[in-house]
LUMTIVEX-253804 format. One line per field, with one value per residue: x, y, z of N, C-alpha, C, O in turn. Coordinates in Angstrom, 3 decimals, m for minus. Example, Ala and Ser with C-alpha at 12.3 -4.5 7.8 and 13.67 -1.06 7.14 Angstrom:
BEGIN
nx	[13.190 12.850]
ny	[m5.690 m2.250]
nz	[7.800 7.080]
cax	[12.300 13.670]
cay	[m4.500 m1.060]
caz	[7.800 7.140]
cx	[13.200 12.900]
cy	[m3.300 0.030]
cz	[7.800 7.870]
ox	[14.236 13.409]
oy	[m3.319 1.138]
oz	[8.465 8.039]
END
This chain:
BEGIN
nx	[49.988 51.052 54.151 56.881 59.118 57.775 55.784 53.152 50.234 48.146 44.921 44.395 44.224 44.001 45.572 45.337 44.339 46.372 48.401 47.420 47.397 50.094 51.266 50.382 51.147 53.891 55.061 55.343 57.247 56.565 56.466 54.653 52.918 50.914 48.509 49.606 52.149 52.213 51.889 49.245 47.071 43.711 40.811 38.763 35.381 32.906 30.653 29.319 26.922 27.353 29.775 31.667 31.424 32.482 35.077 36.125 35.981 37.668 40.191 40.621 40.688 42.829 44.995 45.042 46.095 48.509 49.691 50.286 49.937 46.879 45.612 42.288 39.988 36.616 34.640 32.663 30.190 27.476 24.508 22.239 19.758 19.468 18.808 20.779 22.318 25.225 26.347 27.496 27.850 29.303 31.758 31.241 28.960 28.155 28.155 29.535 33.250 33.232 34.561 36.050 35.211 32.720 31.157 30.835 29.652 27.124 26.090 25.919 23.947 21.782 21.197 20.371 18.046 16.502 16.026 17.412 18.470 20.390 19.150 20.191 20.172 20.869 23.603 24.750 26.804 28.400 29.494 27.177 25.078 23.842 23.003 22.960 25.558 27.658 30.883 31.812 33.692 34.955 37.400 39.491 41.715 43.539 45.132 46.522 48.268 47.429 44.599 43.311 41.492 41.025 39.002 37.646 35.668 34.894 33.682 32.911 31.298 29.458 28.620 27.108 28.525 27.302 28.786 31.950 35.056 38.468 41.560 42.862 42.985 40.734 38.014 34.809 35.726 36.114 33.530 32.671 31.958 33.270 32.187 33.444 35.997 35.559 36.271 36.510 36.892 38.837 40.531 42.192 45.367 47.195 48.049 46.246 43.752 43.934 43.607 41.009 39.521 36.988 38.366 40.902 39.987 38.926 41.312 42.788 41.494 41.874 44.517 44.966 44.177 45.866 48.193 46.996 46.638 48.968]
ny	[m26.607 m25.842 m26.301 m27.644 m24.924 m23.317 m20.329 m18.960 m16.742 m15.050 m13.895 m11.573 m8.959 m9.104 m9.491 m11.310 m13.550 m14.093 m14.588 m17.175 m18.925 m18.709 m19.900 m22.563 m23.203 m22.594 m24.905 m26.582 m25.621 m23.823 m20.504 m17.874 m15.087 m12.100 m9.670 m7.359 m7.322 m6.540 m4.087 m1.854 m3.813 m3.918 m3.567 m6.372 m6.794 m8.413 m10.083 m12.456 m15.000 m16.906 m18.297 m19.808 m18.748 m16.158 m16.585 m17.721 m15.676 m13.748 m15.235 m15.771 m13.094 m11.907 m13.573 m13.418 m10.850 m11.276 m13.359 m15.635 m18.615 m18.300 m18.153 m17.890 m17.060 m17.201 m16.410 m16.604 m15.917 m17.765 m17.525 m18.989 m17.860 m15.574 m16.451 m17.428 m15.227 m13.158 m14.119 m14.148 m11.462 m11.001 m9.462 m6.845 m6.451 m4.275 m2.246 m1.089 m1.147 m1.142 m2.048 m4.744 m4.148 m2.811 m4.524 m6.600 m5.437 m4.852 m7.305 m8.365 m6.536 m7.082 m9.528 m9.183 m7.495 m9.428 m10.943 m13.347 m16.243 m18.987 m21.731 m22.352 m25.136 m26.410 m26.119 m26.100 m25.137 m22.206 m19.486 m16.890 m17.562 m16.694 m17.713 m20.749 m21.098 m21.046 m21.094 m20.579 m21.618 m21.198 m22.211 m21.457 m22.401 m21.093 m21.409 m19.838 m20.567 m23.088 m22.669 m23.853 m24.993 m25.643 m26.407 m26.277 m26.859 m25.670 m26.022 m24.865 m25.605 m23.935 m21.388 m18.235 m15.775 m13.807 m11.789 m10.550 m12.521 m12.899 m11.904 m12.552 m13.620 m12.585 m10.693 m12.164 m13.651 m13.196 m13.579 m16.098 m19.174 m22.248 m25.187 m27.600 m26.840 m25.069 m22.556 m19.130 m18.686 m16.481 m16.940 m18.923 m20.168 m19.620 m22.107 m23.741 m22.833 m23.195 m25.897 m26.636 m24.873 m23.487 m22.551 m23.721 m26.589 m26.433 m25.883 m28.230 m30.209 m29.041 m29.117 m31.768 m32.298 m31.024 m32.623 m34.327 m32.764 m32.037]
nz	[31.500 34.800 36.429 38.545 39.400 37.567 36.901 38.304 38.125 40.289 39.950 41.593 44.018 46.538 49.539 51.572 50.347 48.525 50.258 51.264 48.850 48.020 50.360 49.786 47.000 47.127 48.375 46.395 44.519 42.901 41.368 42.747 41.886 42.367 41.401 42.246 41.272 38.583 36.165 35.027 34.830 34.551 36.632 36.729 35.760 37.748 36.399 36.360 37.128 38.796 41.263 39.818 37.196 37.538 38.352 36.143 34.269 35.329 35.434 32.691 31.501 32.599 32.075 29.206 28.823 30.122 29.146 30.479 32.608 34.791 37.752 39.108 41.708 42.806 45.479 48.365 50.913 52.061 53.516 55.381 56.516 55.186 52.851 51.115 50.540 51.334 48.975 45.680 45.719 47.908 48.363 47.908 49.405 51.213 49.232 46.357 46.477 49.193 52.320 54.398 56.966 56.623 55.295 57.106 59.070 57.881 57.609 59.977 61.056 59.303 59.946 62.483 62.286 61.285 63.412 63.481 65.249 66.575 68.085 71.329 72.014 69.928 69.638 71.973 74.765 74.223 71.802 71.013 68.250 64.908 62.467 60.314 57.872 55.035 53.596 50.208 47.402 44.055 41.937 39.110 36.972 34.156 31.085 28.641 26.530 25.433 25.520 27.711 30.561 34.089 36.671 40.037 42.995 46.352 49.594 52.929 56.064 58.614 61.085 61.535 63.561 66.194 67.179 66.373 66.200 66.694 65.226 62.807 59.246 56.760 55.266 55.891 57.679 60.727 61.696 61.104 62.330 63.191 64.124 64.634 65.457 67.334 67.133 65.568 61.948 61.803 63.984 63.228 62.157 59.124 57.920 59.230 58.562 55.794 55.800 56.374 55.016 52.509 50.314 50.580 50.319 47.722 46.500 46.805 45.327 42.858 42.585 42.298 39.895 38.126 37.166 35.195 33.087 32.117]
cax	[49.791 52.171 54.926 57.968 59.868 56.956 55.167 51.692 49.843 46.950 44.102 43.844 45.021 43.791 46.799 45.086 44.223 47.624 49.190 47.041 47.826 51.708 51.707 50.092 51.945 55.308 55.538 55.257 58.378 56.014 56.652 53.459 52.818 49.604 48.281 50.384 53.429 52.064 51.197 48.284 45.979 42.468 39.900 37.967 34.105 32.374 29.192 28.914 25.830 27.923 31.052 32.379 31.497 33.301 36.403 36.664 36.061 38.920 41.417 40.942 41.046 44.290 45.889 44.970 46.891 50.020 50.053 50.864 48.699 46.410 44.665 41.408 38.964 35.692 34.322 31.760 29.554 26.165 23.911 20.761 18.733 19.243 18.397 21.968 22.989 25.368 26.679 28.344 27.913 29.949 32.877 30.515 27.661 27.629 28.254 30.736 34.242 33.081 35.675 35.507 34.538 31.440 30.525 30.640 28.784 25.890 25.651 25.340 22.742 20.628 20.448 19.663 16.841 15.443 15.849 17.986 19.259 20.490 18.933 21.310 19.967 21.705 24.926 25.371 27.530 29.371 29.092 25.957 25.146 22.648 22.475 23.888 26.114 28.912 31.637 31.876 34.785 35.207 38.601 39.682 43.083 43.466 46.361 46.365 49.048 46.535 43.253 42.866 41.300 40.706 38.239 37.389 34.948 34.854 32.809 33.182 30.038 29.641 27.554 27.346 28.551 26.571 29.909 33.325 36.087 39.934 42.203 43.612 42.140 39.975 36.649 33.818 36.280 35.940 32.169 32.309 32.236 33.629 31.912 34.524 37.178 35.213 36.989 36.160 37.999 39.900 41.331 42.994 46.556 46.923 48.094 45.148 42.685 43.957 43.484 39.651 38.616 36.482 39.400 41.718 39.340 38.811 42.719 43.358 40.867 42.536 45.973 44.897 43.592 46.743 49.100 46.222 46.673 50.342]
cay	[m26.076 m25.309 m27.512 m27.244 m24.115 m22.570 m19.036 m18.862 m15.495 m15.121 m12.697 m10.974 m7.899 m9.386 m10.086 m12.301 m14.621 m14.273 m15.370 m18.592 m19.390 m18.858 m21.160 m23.969 m23.422 m22.705 m26.280 m27.387 m25.154 m22.691 m18.902 m17.181 m13.625 m11.601 m8.484 m6.260 m7.487 m6.061 m2.813 m1.803 m4.746 m3.327 m4.431 m7.271 m6.726 m9.716 m10.027 m13.822 m15.299 m17.837 m18.195 m20.346 m17.665 m14.957 m17.116 m18.062 m14.324 m13.020 m15.951 m15.626 m11.627 m11.656 m14.484 m12.968 m9.813 m11.389 m14.575 m16.662 m19.245 m17.526 m18.812 m16.935 m17.686 m16.409 m17.144 m15.950 m16.325 m18.008 m17.522 m19.618 m16.965 m14.486 m17.094 m17.601 m13.945 m12.280 m14.870 m13.636 m10.073 m10.950 m8.481 m5.680 m6.444 m3.130 m1.350 m0.960 m0.353 m1.442 m2.806 m5.993 m3.957 m2.285 m5.809 m7.467 m4.669 m5.007 m8.794 m8.400 m5.677 m7.718 m10.722 m8.746 m7.069 m10.676 m11.769 m14.783 m16.767 m20.403 m21.936 m23.033 m26.490 m26.939 m25.931 m26.319 m23.849 m21.511 m18.087 m16.676 m17.652 m16.195 m18.605 m21.673 m20.573 m21.795 m20.323 m21.482 m21.151 m21.683 m21.965 m21.729 m22.204 m20.993 m21.516 m19.136 m21.210 m23.922 m22.359 m24.934 m24.597 m26.535 m25.870 m26.908 m25.940 m26.304 m25.264 m25.234 m25.303 m23.264 m20.640 m16.733 m15.381 m12.455 m10.919 m11.060 m13.079 m13.255 m10.812 m12.935 m13.811 m11.406 m10.895 m12.596 m14.765 m13.092 m13.852 m17.358 m19.945 m23.547 m25.993 m28.919 m26.345 m24.157 m21.330 m18.591 m18.595 m15.628 m17.378 m19.969 m19.838 m19.795 m23.382 m24.568 m22.489 m23.972 m27.322 m26.875 m23.797 m23.758 m22.272 m24.926 m27.753 m26.369 m25.966 m29.563 m30.687 m28.512 m29.600 m33.269 m32.336 m30.429 m33.538 m34.857 m31.757 m32.114]
caz	[32.769 35.614 37.077 39.408 38.494 36.722 37.370 38.407 38.392 40.988 39.542 42.774 44.672 47.990 50.183 52.256 49.402 47.976 51.287 51.239 47.762 48.198 51.216 49.132 45.809 47.559 48.603 44.952 43.974 41.998 41.872 42.691 41.846 42.142 40.305 42.602 40.614 37.315 35.986 33.884 34.769 34.890 37.525 35.862 36.284 38.053 35.896 36.355 37.928 39.896 41.615 38.784 36.153 37.813 38.396 34.678 33.724 35.885 34.932 31.177 31.242 33.071 31.215 27.920 28.960 30.281 28.350 31.560 33.411 35.649 38.753 39.727 42.590 43.230 46.638 49.078 52.234 51.747 54.721 55.300 57.041 54.119 51.592 50.390 50.388 50.176 47.660 44.683 46.037 49.348 48.376 47.821 50.024 51.692 48.129 45.288 47.099 50.599 52.833 55.251 58.269 56.299 54.801 58.240 59.947 57.292 57.696 61.440 61.036 58.538 60.885 63.741 61.997 61.001 64.576 63.382 66.382 66.530 69.440 72.034 72.068 68.595 69.434 73.328 75.287 73.166 71.490 70.303 66.884 64.423 61.413 59.577 56.686 54.489 52.500 48.872 46.471 42.852 41.215 37.738 36.217 32.713 30.410 27.294 25.590 24.643 25.725 28.494 31.880 35.006 37.544 41.145 43.948 47.656 50.711 54.553 56.639 59.952 61.491 61.693 64.988 66.434 67.435 65.668 67.142 66.330 64.448 61.645 58.267 56.046 54.784 56.837 58.753 62.078 61.902 60.847 63.354 62.917 65.153 65.004 66.105 68.461 66.903 64.351 61.013 62.031 65.074 62.829 61.482 57.651 57.745 59.861 57.609 54.371 55.900 56.307 54.427 51.174 49.395 50.735 49.778 46.389 45.906 46.835 44.256 41.614 42.402 41.861 38.382 37.309 36.524 34.228 32.074 31.659]
cx	[51.100 52.960 56.125 58.702 58.973 56.420 53.727 51.096 48.382 46.065 43.431 44.771 44.733 44.986 46.428 44.903 45.529 48.550 48.807 47.464 49.367 52.045 51.486 50.948 53.532 55.912 55.866 56.553 57.766 56.163 55.158 53.521 51.162 49.457 49.012 51.791 53.551 51.507 50.178 47.231 44.679 41.616 38.951 36.358 33.473 31.021 28.530 27.749 26.064 29.219 32.120 32.407 32.293 34.601 36.943 36.787 37.445 40.283 41.580 41.348 42.327 45.268 45.952 45.904 48.444 50.623 50.942 49.579 48.377 45.404 43.696 40.457 37.688 35.020 33.454 31.139 28.091 25.413 22.429 19.641 18.558 19.196 19.608 22.890 24.104 25.863 27.646 28.575 28.722 31.023 32.376 29.070 27.207 27.909 29.575 32.114 34.190 34.149 35.138 34.826 33.002 30.518 29.956 29.418 27.241 25.288 24.936 24.028 21.538 20.141 19.956 18.309 15.818 15.188 16.526 18.766 19.111 20.202 20.220 21.357 20.747 23.164 25.607 26.011 28.352 29.026 27.853 26.005 23.772 22.095 23.644 24.395 27.174 29.760 31.805 33.067 34.840 36.560 38.653 41.134 43.101 44.739 46.054 47.154 48.236 44.870 42.593 42.417 40.923 39.869 37.768 36.404 35.166 34.091 33.337 31.938 30.397 28.369 28.047 27.431 27.793 27.543 31.162 34.281 37.226 40.156 42.880 42.587 41.494 38.545 35.632 34.361 36.093 34.383 31.713 32.748 32.281 33.310 32.922 35.647 36.956 36.015 36.314 37.350 39.185 40.651 42.185 44.250 46.311 46.943 46.789 43.841 42.691 43.522 41.966 38.789 37.918 37.440 40.398 41.226 39.232 40.190 43.179 42.653 41.559 43.876 45.979 44.637 44.941 47.716 48.332 46.341 47.921 50.674]
cy	[m25.311 m26.521 m26.954 m26.304 m23.150 m21.157 m19.196 m17.453 m15.686 m13.748 m12.124 m9.792 m8.119 m9.897 m11.183 m13.760 m14.989 m15.119 m16.829 m19.345 m19.721 m19.890 m22.537 m24.231 m23.501 m23.997 m26.918 m26.745 m24.099 m21.474 m18.323 m15.704 m13.269 m10.306 m7.195 m6.323 m7.183 m4.854 m2.802 m2.917 m4.170 m4.231 m5.186 m7.196 m8.120 m9.649 m11.307 m13.976 m16.322 m17.517 m18.726 m19.471 m16.674 m15.358 m17.177 m16.521 m13.842 m13.948 m15.677 m14.116 m11.607 m12.367 m14.042 m11.577 m10.244 m12.503 m15.518 m17.421 m18.344 m18.377 m17.768 m17.743 m16.612 m17.140 m15.968 m16.544 m16.635 m18.208 m17.935 m18.536 m15.861 m15.104 m17.169 m16.289 m13.807 m12.956 m14.333 m12.257 m9.925 m9.650 m7.060 m5.611 m5.006 m1.916 m1.397 m0.390 m0.662 m2.450 m3.823 m5.422 m3.274 m3.413 m6.549 m6.662 m4.774 m6.420 m8.837 m7.671 m6.381 m8.920 m10.289 m8.241 m8.238 m11.360 m13.245 m15.106 m18.250 m20.706 m22.781 m24.542 m27.222 m26.992 m26.054 m24.788 m23.344 m20.131 m18.101 m16.660 m17.155 m16.919 m19.611 m20.841 m21.402 m20.910 m21.256 m20.771 m21.748 m21.252 m22.345 m21.515 m22.274 m20.740 m21.058 m19.830 m22.336 m23.955 m23.474 m24.258 m25.648 m25.839 m26.772 m26.188 m26.650 m25.480 m25.862 m24.871 m24.692 m22.502 m19.073 m16.535 m14.044 m11.535 m11.489 m11.517 m13.216 m12.011 m11.184 m13.120 m12.504 m11.574 m11.144 m13.453 m14.380 m13.332 m15.300 m18.297 m21.375 m24.464 m26.917 m28.217 m25.481 m23.011 m20.488 m18.818 m17.695 m15.962 m18.553 m19.431 m20.118 m21.237 m24.219 m23.965 m23.131 m25.328 m27.782 m25.971 m24.228 m23.526 m23.452 m26.206 m27.679 m26.372 m27.444 m30.433 m30.365 m29.235 m31.084 m33.373 m32.033 m31.607 m34.248 m34.054 m31.617 m33.271]
cz	[33.516 36.200 37.860 38.614 37.767 37.531 37.302 38.922 39.130 40.460 40.749 43.307 46.362 48.624 51.070 51.486 48.790 48.958 51.304 50.209 47.779 49.212 50.635 48.041 46.172 47.846 47.380 44.162 42.734 42.505 41.623 42.624 41.743 41.325 41.019 41.742 39.088 37.155 35.073 33.807 35.252 36.013 36.631 36.475 36.448 37.473 35.860 37.332 38.957 40.030 40.383 37.572 36.194 37.871 36.998 34.059 34.067 35.476 33.586 30.767 31.520 32.173 29.875 27.711 29.239 29.802 29.456 31.973 34.659 36.368 39.235 40.430 42.787 44.355 47.525 50.276 51.705 53.077 54.757 55.724 56.136 52.869 50.643 50.128 51.426 48.970 46.935 44.914 47.434 49.344 48.421 48.347 50.728 50.700 47.486 46.362 48.530 51.037 53.851 56.425 57.781 55.925 56.012 59.189 59.327 57.398 59.183 61.591 60.338 59.436 62.124 63.398 61.701 62.529 64.501 64.613 66.067 67.904 70.069 72.217 70.928 68.656 71.017 73.834 74.401 72.997 70.816 68.986 66.173 63.224 60.809 58.413 56.105 53.566 51.247 48.047 45.193 42.326 39.856 37.299 34.823 32.246 28.966 26.159 24.745 24.881 26.671 30.010 32.759 35.975 38.959 42.174 45.294 48.567 52.173 55.140 58.174 60.354 61.545 63.222 65.167 66.901 67.048 66.711 66.264 65.287 63.358 60.379 57.587 55.706 55.923 57.890 60.266 62.515 61.679 61.763 62.926 64.023 65.512 65.643 67.336 68.319 65.704 63.225 61.086 63.223 64.559 62.284 60.163 57.519 58.032 58.862 56.387 54.583 55.893 55.542 52.935 50.198 49.317 50.209 48.375 45.745 45.852 45.730 42.936 41.485 42.013 40.371 37.483 36.513 35.256 32.971 31.413 30.413]
ox	[51.882 52.412 56.319 58.986 59.508 56.685 53.170 51.430 47.534 46.569 42.216 45.964 45.196 45.427 47.301 45.255 45.759 49.261 49.690 47.928 49.798 52.970 52.206 51.516 54.300 57.101 56.703 56.912 58.462 56.068 54.599 54.273 50.333 50.384 49.012 52.447 54.551 50.640 50.146 46.531 44.609 41.805 38.354 36.173 33.462 30.186 27.380 27.604 25.245 29.838 33.166 33.448 32.834 35.421 38.059 37.767 38.273 41.341 42.704 42.171 43.069 46.210 47.011 46.364 49.409 51.827 52.058 48.435 49.209 44.573 44.175 40.082 37.837 34.820 33.565 31.538 27.543 25.787 21.544 18.601 17.541 19.484 19.431 23.999 23.885 25.791 28.693 29.530 28.774 31.058 33.056 28.182 26.021 27.922 30.596 31.991 35.230 34.549 33.947 33.910 32.130 29.310 28.829 28.522 26.265 24.078 23.797 23.097 20.401 18.961 19.174 17.394 14.599 14.286 16.250 19.643 18.140 20.791 20.974 22.391 21.166 23.867 26.825 25.751 29.072 28.358 27.445 26.798 22.710 20.904 24.855 23.689 27.550 29.235 31.913 33.298 34.762 36.848 38.049 41.618 42.757 45.477 45.425 46.789 48.393 44.088 41.480 42.910 40.459 40.046 37.556 36.363 35.506 33.875 33.934 31.437 31.438 27.244 29.239 26.614 27.725 27.142 31.482 34.345 37.037 39.293 43.551 41.417 41.855 37.984 35.615 33.694 35.913 34.099 30.587 33.946 31.313 34.157 33.254 36.335 37.816 36.457 35.607 38.514 40.284 41.529 42.872 44.252 45.325 45.937 46.349 43.001 41.665 43.071 41.607 37.582 38.317 37.423 40.684 42.043 39.406 40.316 43.889 43.296 41.792 44.255 46.957 44.856 45.151 47.946 49.026 46.165 48.001 51.817]
oy	[m24.496 m27.604 m25.741 m26.536 m22.122 m21.004 m19.551 m17.039 m16.408 m12.632 m12.147 m9.742 m7.392 m10.916 m12.019 m14.846 m16.175 m16.065 m17.686 m20.452 m20.856 m20.680 m23.501 m25.321 m24.298 m24.221 m27.820 m27.356 m23.685 m21.198 m18.317 m15.141 m13.983 m9.971 m6.108 m5.290 m7.419 m4.490 m3.728 m2.986 m3.941 m5.436 m4.539 m7.546 m8.920 m9.082 m11.413 m13.178 m16.615 m16.743 m18.146 m19.466 m16.217 m14.542 m16.746 m16.273 m13.568 m13.373 m15.324 m13.894 m11.253 m11.802 m14.295 m11.273 m9.693 m12.726 m15.990 m17.018 m17.791 m19.114 m16.765 m18.845 m15.395 m18.351 m14.750 m17.644 m15.816 m19.170 m17.272 m18.525 m15.176 m14.477 m16.979 m16.340 m14.401 m12.332 m14.018 m11.768 m8.836 m8.904 m6.173 m4.905 m4.679 m0.761 m1.727 0.675 m0.412 m3.411 m3.813 m6.068 m3.250 m3.359 m7.045 m7.206 m4.783 m6.612 m9.208 m8.182 m6.247 m9.223 m10.975 m8.524 m8.118 m12.169 m14.149 m14.337 m18.757 m20.150 m23.576 m25.136 m28.377 m27.705 m26.093 m23.668 m24.114 m19.547 m19.056 m15.917 m17.207 m16.812 m19.393 m19.924 m22.417 m20.059 m22.481 m19.562 m22.977 m20.057 m23.314 m20.383 m23.298 m19.955 m21.775 m19.717 m22.450 m24.857 m23.934 m23.234 m26.650 m24.627 m27.976 m24.958 m27.825 m24.296 m26.905 m23.813 m24.956 m22.885 m18.769 m17.007 m13.260 m10.381 m12.653 m11.050 m13.628 m11.347 m10.316 m12.768 m11.401 m12.651 m10.354 m13.919 m15.317 m13.254 m15.686 m18.286 m21.766 m24.555 m27.016 m28.898 m25.195 m22.463 m21.098 m19.076 m17.962 m15.145 m19.164 m18.250 m20.799 m21.747 m25.121 m24.776 m23.598 m25.954 m28.908 m26.161 m25.217 m24.248 m24.047 m26.931 m28.707 m26.791 m27.834 m31.371 m31.208 m29.829 m31.564 m34.397 m32.585 m31.462 m34.711 m34.593 m31.143 m33.394]
oz	[33.028 36.410 37.782 37.439 37.351 38.723 36.263 40.032 38.605 40.591 40.945 43.008 47.241 48.093 51.305 51.946 48.552 48.620 51.352 50.482 47.575 49.022 50.895 47.980 45.633 47.618 47.386 43.155 41.807 43.701 40.526 43.419 41.178 40.588 40.441 41.612 38.409 37.950 34.263 32.797 36.459 36.175 35.770 37.640 35.513 38.177 35.434 38.257 39.827 39.299 40.091 36.916 35.187 37.453 36.710 33.356 33.197 35.225 33.229 29.880 30.603 31.618 29.299 26.610 28.707 29.929 29.238 31.764 35.377 35.838 39.764 40.031 42.896 44.263 47.386 50.657 50.966 53.748 54.215 55.065 56.253 51.849 49.439 49.596 52.481 47.911 47.499 44.311 48.007 50.324 48.937 47.870 50.772 51.128 48.089 46.967 49.141 50.380 54.161 56.934 58.650 56.155 56.004 59.834 60.077 57.274 59.469 62.214 60.790 59.617 62.783 64.172 61.820 62.748 65.290 65.007 65.505 68.830 69.508 72.520 70.995 67.940 71.190 73.392 73.765 73.851 70.155 68.408 66.794 62.931 60.804 57.994 56.691 52.847 51.314 48.073 45.213 42.270 39.398 37.318 34.233 32.843 28.188 24.988 23.529 24.581 26.420 30.482 32.215 36.095 38.812 42.163 45.434 48.305 52.441 54.758 58.776 60.033 61.590 64.014 64.221 67.050 67.287 67.848 65.120 64.712 62.799 60.529 57.999 55.909 56.867 58.814 61.044 63.711 61.994 62.043 62.273 64.912 66.693 66.403 68.170 69.328 64.902 63.532 60.603 63.501 65.378 61.936 59.883 57.026 57.319 58.473 55.892 53.623 55.549 55.388 52.321 49.201 48.278 49.642 47.721 44.594 44.926 45.258 42.069 40.475 41.440 39.723 36.403 35.313 34.351 31.879 30.280 29.973]
END
């Protein structure tokens, strides 16, 4: 797999995700690159039924092209009031190529149409909330040298805000309220977010597995 002084490729063009992973792997002496560092890498179609399926599809496809260890994640938002949606469609909830703004707007609109509201008695004084929810993440590290893979999953529980808060983060972060912090995910620093997020939780589990594969 990878070790100090090694190179790890992230199967993403998402600058927000790259920033989070570089923060974690940089402390281990691992050089992290993403798909912006390579030419000719096609978009990998996410046809899997689960986050884990999609993470493996992306990791293996990119690793087979570059012949380097590749880490891929598939993650998304699962909202109770929407029966787990948007789930694996989180990145394209408002349609193929939709950006964060459009996806967030659709989420708020759908919950408003349902009349989803968390009673104040459940959360006490604070922002207006529409539904319990969780971020989920599956990570797959694939090494084409020996056709090996490691996987890990993580979640973080919270609520969907009825109005966005915070200017940092990406995706649905401005709408995700963390009760224990009394902040939205978009109001946390990268270090704080990595400490509690679904991706951070999955990454810590994955890092614990890597020495066993060496």
